Backbone bond lengths (Angstrom), bond angles and torsions (degrees), N, CA, C in turn:
res aa  C-N    CA-C-N  psi(-1)  N-CA   C-N-CA  omega(-1)  CA-C   N-CA-C  phi
1 M - - - 1.434 - - 1.525 106.96 -
2 G 1.330 119.13 130.51 1.452 123.17 -179.56 1.513 110.61 -74.14
3 K 1.273 115.27 154.93 1.460 119.92 176.14 1.512 113.70 -66.26
4 K 1.329 114.53 132.91 1.474 117.84 -175.62 1.532 106.23 -74.37
5 E 1.326 113.92 132.27 1.472 120.00 -178.05 1.577 109.21 -98.07
6 N 1.342 114.82 140.21 1.430 118.69 177.29 1.555 107.20 -89.94
7 T 1.302 115.50 129.47 1.473 121.19 176.72 1.471 109.79 -123.31
8 L 1.318 117.89 163.94 1.428 122.61 176.17 1.500 113.11 -57.33
9 D 1.324 115.31 -39.89 1.514 119.60 -176.91 1.521 110.65 -68.88
10 S 1.358 119.78 -23.19 1.436 119.99 -177.87 1.521 113.11 -90.80
11 V 1.350 117.05 -2.32 1.446 120.88 -178.68 1.514 107.40 -110.19
12 R 1.320 117.51 120.26 1.508 120.95 177.82 1.497 108.08 -98.13
13 A 1.320 116.62 126.69 1.463 121.62 -177.28 1.594 106.21 -80.87
14 P 1.317 117.63 147.30 1.460 120.29 170.94 1.496 112.02 -59.03
15 R 1.335 115.87 155.26 1.446 121.23 174.13 1.493 109.89 -101.26
16 P 1.398 116.13 156.75 1.470 117.54 -179.47 1.529 112.77 -51.56
17 S 1.330 116.12 -40.31 1.484 120.28 -177.30 1.558 111.56 -66.05
18 D 1.284 120.35 -18.13 1.460 122.17 174.59 1.524 113.36 -63.51
19 Y 1.331 115.64 -23.79 1.467 119.30 -176.80 1.496 112.69 -97.78
20 M 1.308 120.06 0.14 1.421 124.70 -177.04 1.580 108.42 -77.30
21 P 1.374 114.74 150.05 1.471 117.94 -176.58 1.536 115.41 -51.70
22 A 1.363 115.99 -35.20 1.449 118.35 178.21 1.493 113.71 -63.56
23 A 1.339 116.80 -39.09 1.480 120.60 179.35 1.496 108.76 -69.52
24 I 1.301 118.49 -40.05 1.467 122.27 -179.38 1.523 109.23 -61.38
25 Q 1.404 115.70 -48.24 1.430 120.33 -178.40 1.519 109.64 -61.51
26 Q 1.304 118.14 -36.81 1.490 123.17 -179.29 1.549 109.14 -63.69
27 A 1.305 112.67 -40.74 1.466 118.09 -179.20 1.520 110.09 -68.06
28 V 1.319 117.51 -40.73 1.460 121.24 179.65 1.568 110.01 -65.04
29 V 1.292 115.21 -44.88 1.498 120.07 177.84 1.505 110.56 -59.09
30 G 1.318 113.99 -46.17 1.508 121.11 179.37 1.514 111.10 -58.50
31 K 1.358 114.94 -40.71 1.464 119.18 178.78 1.452 111.92 -65.09
32 G 1.369 120.17 -40.57 1.389 122.63 177.97 1.513 113.97 -67.72
33 L 1.283 115.28 -40.09 1.514 117.59 -178.28 1.515 111.27 -74.89
34 K 1.329 118.59 -28.28 1.468 119.01 -176.77 1.501 111.29 -96.01
35 H 1.284 121.74 -0.92 1.475 123.35 -177.21 1.564 108.70 -64.09
36 P 1.291 118.47 138.95 1.448 122.87 179.51 1.561 113.98 -52.14
37 M 1.353 113.69 -34.70 1.483 118.16 -176.97 1.516 109.62 -75.12
38 T 1.344 116.86 -12.56 1.460 120.43 174.66 1.569 109.94 -92.16
39 I 1.300 116.52 -40.51 1.456 121.87 -174.61 1.543 112.30 -77.47
40 Y 1.328 116.62 -48.45 1.480 121.94 -173.30 1.612 111.33 -60.76
41 P 1.357 115.85 -49.56 1.497 112.88 179.19 1.531 114.43 -59.13
42 L 1.338 113.04 -40.14 1.473 117.14 178.73 1.483 112.36 -64.72
43 A 1.344 116.73 -40.36 1.435 122.09 179.36 1.575 109.37 -65.71
44 L 1.293 115.87 -43.83 1.469 120.16 179.25 1.496 112.70 -66.41
45 G 1.345 114.82 -36.29 1.473 119.31 179.67 1.462 111.25 -68.12
46 I 1.361 117.56 -44.90 1.456 121.16 179.91 1.543 111.63 -63.41
47 S 1.364 113.88 -44.56 1.458 119.76 177.10 1.494 111.89 -57.99
48 S 1.359 115.75 -43.01 1.475 117.76 -178.07 1.511 110.66 -67.84
49 G 1.325 115.86 -35.85 1.507 119.20 -179.84 1.506 109.80 -63.05
50 I 1.340 114.93 -43.03 1.484 118.91 -176.56 1.501 111.15 -65.39
51 V 1.394 114.77 -43.92 1.457 120.19 179.95 1.503 109.70 -64.84
52 G 1.348 117.22 -40.68 1.458 120.48 -178.97 1.440 112.33 -64.30
53 W 1.357 116.31 -36.82 1.512 119.15 -178.74 1.565 110.89 -74.44
54 L 1.360 113.38 -37.82 1.459 117.38 -179.48 1.517 112.07 -66.27
55 F 1.345 115.60 -41.76 1.473 119.79 -172.93 1.547 113.13 -106.61
56 S 1.346 113.15 10.87 1.501 116.71 178.52 1.532 114.13 54.92
57 V 1.371 114.89 52.60 1.480 119.97 -178.33 1.507 103.44 -119.61
58 P 1.354 118.03 93.03 1.481 123.14 -178.53 1.475 114.54 -57.62
59 A 1.358 113.79 -31.41 1.462 119.29 -175.36 1.518 111.63 -59.32
60 L 1.331 115.88 -30.78 1.464 120.25 -177.77 1.581 110.18 -71.02
61 Y 1.327 118.65 -15.84 1.438 119.99 -179.98 1.551 110.22 -68.93
62 M 1.320 115.52 -22.76 1.467 119.63 176.60 1.536 112.51 -67.06
63 A 1.413 110.03 -38.37 1.552 114.73 173.97 1.551 110.41 -66.55
64 T 1.303 117.23 -33.36 1.401 119.99 179.35 1.570 109.83 -66.60
65 L 1.331 116.47 -42.37 1.414 119.04 -178.20 1.580 107.98 -71.35
66 A 1.280 119.65 -39.23 1.479 122.47 177.96 1.569 109.79 -59.65
67 G 1.315 114.45 -50.02 1.502 120.21 179.71 1.502 112.90 -59.74
68 G 1.388 113.61 -37.89 1.493 117.74 -177.80 1.475 110.34 -74.24
69 V 1.302 119.76 -18.69 1.506 121.03 179.29 1.494 109.90 -96.13
70 L 1.318 118.11 -46.53 1.491 120.58 -176.81 1.478 113.50 -66.22
71 G 1.307 120.15 -39.04 1.484 120.83 -178.54 1.494 112.52 -61.81
72 P 1.371 118.53 -56.73 1.478 121.15 179.51 1.570 112.31 -63.70
73 L 1.358 114.52 -33.21 1.471 117.70 179.77 1.533 110.15 -63.69
74 W 1.322 116.49 -44.05 1.471 119.69 174.68 1.486 113.11 -59.36
75 A 1.340 117.97 -43.12 1.506 120.35 177.48 1.520 112.70 -60.78
76 V 1.384 116.20 -38.77 1.441 118.66 179.09 1.519 109.88 -65.90
77 I 1.334 117.88 -41.80 1.473 120.80 178.63 1.509 110.23 -60.55
78 Q 1.298 118.38 -42.25 1.495 120.58 -179.97 1.478 111.84 -65.30
79 V 1.345 117.83 -42.90 1.477 121.67 -174.50 1.511 112.68 -73.99
80 F 1.366 116.40 -40.22 1.431 120.86 -169.03 1.518 112.68 -102.85
81 F 1.317 120.40 -23.43 1.413 121.96 -175.70 1.524 114.66 -114.91
82 R 1.343 113.44 -14.71 1.495 116.50 -179.95 1.550 109.37 -125.37
83 A 1.300 115.58 22.65 1.468 121.41 -179.52 1.506 112.89 -58.33
84 E 1.314 119.40 -44.57 1.455 124.82 179.08 1.534 111.37 -54.85
85 K 1.319 114.18 -48.62 1.477 120.58 179.55 1.527 113.51 -62.16
86 H 1.313 116.26 -48.91 1.457 119.15 -178.22 1.538 111.80 -71.69
87 G 1.329 114.71 -33.37 1.497 119.09 177.02 1.521 111.26 -65.48
88 G 1.367 114.18 -40.49 1.438 118.60 178.62 1.521 113.45 -64.54
89 R 1.348 115.39 -39.03 1.466 120.45 176.44 1.505 111.25 -62.67
90 Y 1.351 115.67 -41.80 1.504 121.52 178.16 1.512 110.73 -59.23
91 I 1.325 117.04 -48.57 1.446 123.20 -178.68 1.532 108.35 -63.74
92 H 1.303 119.01 -40.66 1.445 124.31 -176.59 1.570 105.81 -62.85
93 E 1.258 117.35 -46.12 1.482 122.15 178.48 1.496 113.82 -58.71
94 L 1.328 113.84 -44.24 1.493 121.11 176.04 1.531 108.94 -59.65
95 N 1.329 117.48 -51.19 1.440 120.67 -179.33 1.502 114.77 -58.71
96 Q 1.386 116.22 -38.16 1.418 119.91 178.15 1.513 112.52 -68.38
97 R 1.304 115.65 -36.83 1.496 120.31 178.90 1.544 110.90 -66.27
98 Q 1.382 113.06 -37.59 1.463 118.29 -178.94 1.523 110.56 -71.53
99 K 1.337 116.93 -37.89 1.447 120.55 177.96 1.534 109.60 -62.32
100 Q 1.318 117.14 -40.78 1.484 119.90 178.20 1.516 109.68 -60.03
101 Y 1.377 115.73 -46.50 1.432 119.49 -176.54 1.573 109.37 -65.68
102 E 1.293 117.64 -43.29 1.459 121.57 -179.50 1.572 110.31 -60.35
103 K 1.374 116.04 -38.23 1.443 119.72 -177.16 1.496 110.89 -60.24
104 Y 1.321 119.02 -48.16 1.461 122.77 -178.69 1.530 110.04 -72.33
105 L 1.313 115.99 -34.75 1.458 118.96 179.94 1.553 110.66 -64.79
106 R 1.327 117.08 -45.74 1.455 120.92 177.73 1.502 113.96 -56.42
107 V 1.400 115.67 -43.33 1.446 119.24 179.49 1.496 112.11 -64.07
108 R 1.343 115.23 -40.79 1.505 117.94 177.90 1.500 112.56 -65.23
109 I 1.297 114.91 -48.90 1.481 121.00 -178.70 1.590 111.38 -57.75
110 S 1.318 112.21 -45.62 1.503 117.14 -179.27 1.499 111.83 -57.75
111 G 1.323 112.96 -47.31 1.509 119.02 -177.74 1.508 109.91 -65.83
112 D 1.316 118.48 -40.79 1.508 120.70 -177.30 1.533 109.26 -61.56
113 F 1.379 115.52 -48.65 1.437 115.59 -171.06 1.538 110.74 -74.76
114 K 1.324 119.14 -25.68 1.474 119.46 172.60 1.560 113.19 -61.88
115 E 1.363 113.10 -32.32 1.442 118.31 175.46 1.481 112.47 -78.75
116 I 1.316 116.76 -39.75 1.443 121.53 -177.59 1.544 112.65 -63.63
117 R 1.375 118.29 -38.94 1.386 124.45 -178.73 1.506 114.34 -59.97
118 K 1.327 116.71 -16.09 1.481 122.47 177.36 1.523 110.12 -68.26
119 N 1.321 115.75 -22.01 1.464 120.55 178.79 1.534 108.51 -85.27
120 P 1.349 120.13 114.18 1.446 122.92 -176.59 1.541 114.19 -55.23
121 D 1.286 115.32 -34.13 1.476 119.88 -179.76 1.452 113.67 -72.46
122 M 1.311 119.14 -11.34 1.470 123.05 -174.35 1.524 113.20 -128.26
123 A 1.383 114.76 3.51 1.436 118.99 -176.43 1.529 113.75 -61.35
124 A 1.345 113.77 -37.55 1.510 118.14 -178.91 1.535 110.70 -66.05
125 F 1.307 118.17 -37.89 1.433 122.22 178.77 1.543 108.14 -66.23
126 A 1.328 117.22 -46.71 1.461 120.78 -179.28 1.505 112.19 -64.09
127 D 1.262 118.55 -37.20 1.525 121.99 177.46 1.517 110.17 -64.30
128 Q 1.318 115.14 -41.64 1.475 117.38 -178.00 1.525 110.24 -70.45
129 A 1.350 117.30 -38.29 1.405 122.68 178.05 1.588 110.25 -64.12
130 I 1.299 117.98 -42.13 1.440 121.31 178.23 1.567 111.25 -64.10
131 R 1.314 116.55 -38.65 1.483 119.70 175.84 1.539 112.66 -63.81
132 Q 1.369 112.83 -38.85 1.495 117.44 179.47 1.484 108.32 -67.69
133 L 1.324 119.82 -36.90 1.500 121.82 -178.67 1.506 109.96 -58.63
134 G 1.332 115.33 -40.40 1.465 118.33 -178.43 1.529 111.11 -79.71
135 S 1.304 113.79 -38.77 1.516 118.48 -178.78 1.496 116.22 -62.16
136 I 1.380 116.29 -40.85 1.445 119.39 -179.09 1.514 110.10 -67.78
137 E 1.275 117.93 -31.25 1.504 120.86 177.81 1.556 108.97 -65.00
138 V 1.342 115.04 -44.44 1.408 117.05 -177.65 1.545 112.72 -69.82
139 K 1.275 116.64 -35.97 1.528 120.59 176.86 1.489 110.43 -66.18
140 Y 1.336 116.91 -41.51 1.488 117.21 178.07 1.539 111.65 -65.08
141 A 1.311 115.86 -39.50 1.452 118.61 178.30 1.553 112.70 -64.00
142 N 1.289 114.87 -34.37 1.464 120.47 174.01 1.536 113.88 -61.68
143 V 1.378 114.35 -45.76 1.447 118.85 179.17 1.521 109.50 -64.68
144 K 1.338 117.10 -40.41 1.453 119.30 -179.89 1.534 111.93 -63.86
145 E 1.330 115.14 -42.80 1.453 117.73 -179.36 1.514 112.40 -65.63
146 L 1.366 115.04 -36.63 1.538 115.46 179.03 1.496 109.90 -73.75
147 L 1.270 117.86 -32.94 1.478 123.06 -179.81 1.548 109.57 -62.81
148 E 1.321 115.65 -42.32 1.484 121.79 -178.90 1.556 110.29 -65.33
149 L 1.258 116.53 -21.55 1.502 118.79 175.79 1.508 111.92 -80.68
150 K 1.348 117.81 -16.52 1.429 121.44 -179.93 1.516 116.54 -104.95
151 L 1.341 114.62 -29.25 1.490 120.86 -173.78 1.579 107.62 -133.18
152 K 1.332 113.11 159.25 1.442 120.03 172.56 1.480 109.83 -84.22
153 R 1.334 116.19 146.94 1.442 120.44 -177.35 1.516 115.08 -59.53
154 G 1.298 117.61 -33.71 1.395 123.47 -176.61 1.521 116.18 -79.00
155 E 1.371 116.08 -9.31 1.457 121.12 -177.32 1.540 108.40 -71.17
156 L 1.342 112.78 146.49 1.462 119.52 174.52 1.513 112.88 -63.29
157 T 1.295 116.12 -38.25 1.470 120.17 178.06 1.548 110.82 -62.81
158 Y 1.311 118.31 -40.05 1.438 120.68 178.04 1.523 110.45 -58.78
159 G 1.375 115.40 -47.97 1.415 120.17 -176.85 1.521 111.83 -63.32
160 R 1.346 115.42 -40.54 1.506 118.90 179.96 1.490 111.60 -64.47
161 F 1.347 116.63 -44.28 1.474 119.86 179.02 1.520 110.90 -63.85
162 L 1.293 116.61 -46.42 1.438 120.74 -174.74 1.533 108.64 -65.81
163 G 1.330 117.68 -38.61 1.441 120.93 177.53 1.499 112.09 -63.62
164 A 1.369 116.51 -37.00 1.461 118.46 179.29 1.568 109.99 -68.78
165 A 1.331 116.71 -39.04 1.423 120.14 176.31 1.530 112.79 -62.05
166 E 1.356 112.24 -37.46 1.529 116.11 179.11 1.524 109.80 -70.98
167 Q 1.309 118.41 -24.50 1.468 120.46 176.07 1.522 111.05 -69.11
168 V 1.304 116.99 -36.40 1.442 120.18 174.45 1.578 112.53 -66.55
169 T 1.320 110.92 -40.23 1.508 116.74 175.23 1.551 110.56 -61.82
170 L 1.313 116.70 -42.59 1.409 123.15 -178.55 1.595 111.93 -64.70
171 S 1.383 114.08 -39.90 1.463 120.45 177.33 1.545 108.25 -62.27
172 V 1.287 119.20 -39.88 1.465 122.13 -179.59 1.559 107.30 -63.03
173 L 1.380 113.21 -48.68 1.478 117.49 -177.61 1.534 112.53 -64.50
174 D 1.325 115.96 -37.37 1.451 116.81 175.14 1.432 115.50 -62.74
175 N 1.342 115.17 -39.56 1.476 122.56 174.88 1.546 110.53 -59.05
176 L 1.314 113.95 -43.56 1.498 119.19 -179.87 1.556 109.74 -64.22
177 K 1.334 114.74 -38.75 1.473 119.12 176.32 1.558 111.53 -59.79
178 H 1.347 113.71 -40.88 1.509 118.96 178.25 1.501 110.97 -68.08
179 V 1.276 114.08 -40.07 1.516 118.53 177.47 1.525 110.86 -59.54
180 A 1.355 115.54 -43.89 1.453 117.58 179.48 1.500 113.00 -63.24
181 S 1.324 116.46 -45.12 1.472 120.15 -178.81 1.560 111.15 -65.89
182 T 1.395 115.62 -34.63 1.418 118.61 179.23 1.493 111.40 -70.49
183 L 1.344 121.17 -41.44 1.395 125.79 179.31 1.544 112.84 -68.32
184 K 1.359 112.62 -35.95 1.490 115.20 178.23 1.540 108.62 -69.67
185 S 1.283 118.87 -33.46 1.459 121.84 175.23 1.510 111.36 -64.02
186 A 1.326 115.08 -44.70 1.470 120.34 178.92 1.503 113.51 -70.79
187 G 1.318 116.04 -23.34 1.432 121.12 -178.21 1.549 115.61 -61.45
188 S 1.287 118.20 -18.32 1.460 122.79 179.95 1.537 109.06 -80.48
189 I 1.242 119.66 -10.41 1.455 124.52 176.87 1.495 111.77 -93.64
190 R 1.291 117.91 130.39 1.512 120.41 177.51 1.509 108.68 -105.12
191 P 1.350 118.18 100.32 1.463 121.16 -173.41 1.548 113.43 -63.54
192 D 1.358 117.68 -33.31 1.443 120.67 -179.67 1.557 109.17 -65.26
193 Y 1.336 115.08 -45.33 1.431 121.18 178.77 1.531 108.90 -58.19
194 V 1.348 117.44 -45.18 1.435 122.05 -174.04 1.565 110.18 -67.90
195 R 1.314 112.82 -43.79 1.478 115.85 178.04 1.539 114.55 -63.62
196 E 1.335 111.50 -37.67 1.453 114.83 177.98 1.500 111.19 -64.96
197 G 1.334 118.30 -38.90 1.512 123.73 174.89 1.522 110.95 -60.69
198 L 1.291 116.69 -46.75 1.435 120.09 178.35 1.541 111.48 -60.25
199 A 1.298 114.72 -45.64 1.492 118.99 179.12 1.519 111.25 -57.02
200 K 1.294 117.09 -43.98 1.493 118.41 -177.44 1.508 114.26 -66.74
201 I 1.322 113.51 -36.29 1.517 118.17 175.82 1.495 111.21 -68.13
202 D 1.386 117.02 -45.57 1.429 123.00 175.91 1.543 114.33 -56.22
203 A 1.295 114.87 -28.89 1.556 119.60 -178.21 1.488 109.73 -75.62
204 V 1.363 118.36 -18.86 1.485 119.70 -179.88 1.501 108.26 -75.65
205 A 1.354 114.81 131.89 1.495 120.63 -179.40 1.519 111.04 -63.15
206 Q 1.359 115.30 -52.65 1.452 119.48 177.04 1.482 111.62 -124.36
207 P 1.294 119.14 87.97 1.473 120.66 -176.33 1.497 111.48 -69.83
208 S 1.333 115.75 150.40 1.469 121.67 -177.30 1.506 107.49 -78.26
209 E 1.412 115.86 173.90 1.424 119.91 177.69 1.523 110.38 -65.49
210 E 1.341 117.30 -36.49 1.455 120.15 177.39 1.544 111.41 -63.13
211 Q 1.315 116.14 -39.05 1.447 118.49 179.66 1.562 113.10 -71.65
212 L 1.339 113.87 -33.51 1.432 115.85 174.82 1.525 114.60 -68.87
213 A 1.374 114.66 -34.80 1.433 120.71 175.46 1.527 110.48 -64.05
214 Q 1.324 113.38 -43.82 1.436 119.56 179.51 1.518 113.15 -63.33
215 R 1.407 113.32 -38.31 1.482 118.89 176.91 1.508 112.76 -63.03
216 Q 1.299 115.51 -38.77 1.491 118.54 177.18 1.532 112.78 -64.88
217 T 1.341 114.05 -42.46 1.463 118.49 176.43 1.554 110.66 -61.23
218 L 1.271 118.38 -46.67 1.450 121.23 177.89 1.529 113.39 -60.27
219 Q 1.340 116.75 -43.98 1.407 120.61 179.64 1.519 112.05 -63.25
220 E 1.305 116.46 -39.90 1.534 122.28 176.91 1.512 107.62 -60.80
221 R 1.353 117.43 -42.50 1.461 120.02 -179.06 1.520 111.23 -64.90
222 L 1.363 117.59 -41.92 1.453 121.49 179.97 1.547 110.67 -66.86
223 D 1.389 114.99 -41.00 1.499 119.52 179.73 1.605 108.99 -62.71
224 L 1.335 114.04 -39.50 1.490 115.88 178.37 1.486 110.95 -64.29
225 W 1.290 119.79 -43.89 1.511 125.57 178.63 1.510 109.15 -59.36
226 E 1.312 118.00 -43.62 1.467 120.04 -177.11 1.564 109.32 -70.69
227 A 1.359 118.10 -37.59 1.396 124.68 178.59 1.575 110.78 -61.86
228 Q 1.322 114.96 -41.48 1.495 120.81 -179.68 1.510 108.79 -66.15
229 L 1.298 119.06 -41.95 1.449 121.78 179.89 1.535 109.18 -68.82
230 K 1.316 117.14 -39.12 1.486 118.72 179.76 1.529 109.42 -64.73
231 K 1.350 119.04 -40.09 1.392 122.82 177.12 1.526 111.20 -61.67
232 S 1.305 116.49 -44.61 1.478 120.21 -179.14 1.524 109.38 -64.13
233 G 1.343 117.62 -39.74 1.453 120.43 176.93 1.539 111.96 -61.81
234 A 1.340 119.36 -38.40 1.443 123.01 179.80 1.538 110.08 -67.45
235 L 1.309 117.50 -40.99 1.494 122.63 176.28 1.547 111.92 -59.69
236 L 1.294 115.05 -45.90 1.429 120.35 179.98 1.534 112.59 -66.57
237 A 1.359 114.10 -37.23 1.485 117.28 176.34 1.506 112.71 -68.67
238 A 1.371 117.32 -33.71 1.495 119.89 175.48 1.537 108.14 -64.66
239 N 1.283 118.78 -38.14 1.415 123.14 -179.76 1.585 110.51 -63.43
240 E 1.320 117.28 -42.57 1.411 122.27 -179.72 1.544 109.87 -63.17
241 S 1.326 115.35 -40.49 1.460 121.68 178.53 1.549 110.65 -63.83
242 A 1.351 113.36 -44.11 1.518 117.37 -179.05 1.515 109.93 -64.59
243 M 1.306 117.93 -40.25 1.449 118.53 -178.99 1.477 114.01 -70.71
244 T 1.347 117.66 -31.71 1.409 122.54 171.43 1.501 112.73 -60.04
245 E 1.308 117.15 -46.81 1.447 121.16 177.68 1.531 113.70 -65.11
246 L 1.343 113.91 -32.13 1.426 118.81 174.28 1.527 113.80 -64.30
247 E 1.272 115.82 -37.81 1.443 123.39 171.81 1.516 114.24 -58.15
248 K 1.392 110.58 -45.21 1.472 115.96 -179.89 1.560 110.83 -64.80
249 I 1.312 117.60 -39.32 1.450 119.97 176.38 1.516 111.43 -65.42
250 S 1.368 118.35 -33.82 1.452 120.20 178.00 1.535 110.43 -64.43
251 A 1.351 115.46 -38.07 1.450 121.94 178.27 1.552 109.69 -63.95
252 A 1.308 114.66 -40.97 1.513 120.22 177.18 1.495 110.95 -63.86
253 V 1.298 117.74 -44.40 1.478 124.01 176.52 1.496 112.59 -52.72
254 A 1.338 114.49 -43.14 1.455 121.89 -175.50 1.605 111.60 -66.31
255 D 1.330 113.10 -26.62 1.463 119.47 -177.79 1.613 111.96 -91.89
256 W 1.321 114.97 -11.02 1.481 116.96 -178.40 1.532 115.62 -66.07
257 Q 1.274 113.73 149.27 1.478 118.13 174.93 1.573 107.06 -108.97
258 T 1.266 118.62 140.77 1.474 123.30 -177.33 1.527 111.45 -83.49
259 D 1.348 115.34 60.45 1.484 119.07 178.62 1.495 107.60 -125.92
260 G 1.336 118.13 -174.65 1.505 122.14 -177.65 1.441 112.42 -56.36
261 K 1.325 117.86 -40.39 1.423 121.23 -177.52 1.502 113.14 -61.35
262 F 1.358 115.94 -40.36 1.483 122.18 175.12 1.505 109.04 -58.08
263 A 1.315 116.93 -50.34 1.483 121.00 -171.81 1.532 110.68 -65.78
264 D 1.375 115.47 -35.16 1.468 118.33 -173.87 1.581 111.47 -82.94
265 T 1.319 117.00 -36.35 1.445 120.61 -169.98 1.533 114.55 -114.17
266 G 1.303 113.94 -60.85 1.491 116.97 -175.43 1.507 112.69 -60.55
267 F 1.315 118.09 -45.16 1.478 118.97 179.81 1.470 114.66 -61.09
268 E 1.364 117.37 -52.55 1.418 122.48 -177.96 1.507 113.88 -59.43
269 S 1.355 112.70 -40.16 1.539 117.80 178.34 1.495 110.69 -63.77
270 A 1.351 114.92 -46.11 1.433 118.45 -175.60 1.520 113.18 -66.99
271 I 1.350 115.82 -39.54 1.467 120.66 -176.89 1.532 107.56 -69.54
272 A 1.319 117.79 -34.71 1.448 122.77 178.51 1.556 108.39 -64.27
273 R 1.331 116.08 -43.02 1.473 120.01 178.39 1.489 113.91 -67.09
274 L 1.319 117.31 -33.60 1.458 120.15 174.52 1.547 112.67 -67.30
275 H 1.309 116.19 -41.26 1.488 118.10 174.95 1.534 110.39 -61.72
276 E 1.348 113.71 -40.59 1.451 117.84 178.79 1.539 114.09 -61.68
277 L 1.340 112.73 -42.16 1.470 117.50 176.72 1.494 110.89 -64.02
278 A 1.289 121.59 -41.36 1.447 123.34 176.21 1.506 113.21 -57.75
279 E 1.286 115.51 -43.94 1.495 121.90 -178.43 1.532 110.83 -68.74
280 Q 1.339 115.62 -43.05 1.459 119.81 179.46 1.540 111.89 -62.99
281 A 1.267 116.27 -41.16 1.494 118.51 179.59 1.524 110.77 -64.77
282 H 1.328 116.68 -30.91 1.485 118.15 -178.72 1.520 111.34 -79.79
283 E 1.367 118.15 -15.03 1.444 120.62 179.68 1.542 110.19 -67.18
284 Y 1.310 119.84 -22.30 1.520 121.61 177.75 1.477 111.43 -78.48
285 N 1.285 119.23 -12.64 1.506 117.29 -175.71 1.508 111.65 -77.03
């Protein structure tokens, strides 16, 4: 059997909603309910009760009672007393999955734009995209470095904030992926050839029906090419805006104090803004 290869299509990136408190709480509850120490005592208790009823063995009812108490009690402990630990693991798994997705996405994007920049009509777009690819990595690293000065790595709040910042990074990368596919699609159109054809037909005093039909086709092709470039420009502009906002949040992180006020207000406000940025960037796709 050949070694299974990881591809971009086989890796699903986390969504911004996966990092919200409701999703984290759902994961913690699920962990508590599905834990073996929750399931096995209940299963043993139910089985003992059935056997005791069928064969009239009252002593087995004690096992039913014990299982009925121990299983739910363990779930309560996991959900209410170990929530920080399970929530942290959940966030860590999301971050690892996102890093894997970003890794393959960066490789694909980099290769695509190196090929696209060979087209003179699209070299400027490709150069800007390549700069953004490097810039967003640096900005994310700055946010992470500043965050580590304010919070401990193992804290749930650290994981939530970092995950939100990674969502902004991922939105920028997704936009770059769409820019690459859009420019590659437009790359099959030769605007100079199209404009030359239009000019020749326009120079004819009384063009034939065939020439008019050809002119319409050429104009549609040129319009499509211009629309694709306009779309690419809008995506790149959205990226610049998102990165500017990320810099503002970095500056805010640098001014935060690691006290109760920070945890209650600054953190929640910033993480909400990061999720908003990630969603806004995706609206252009």
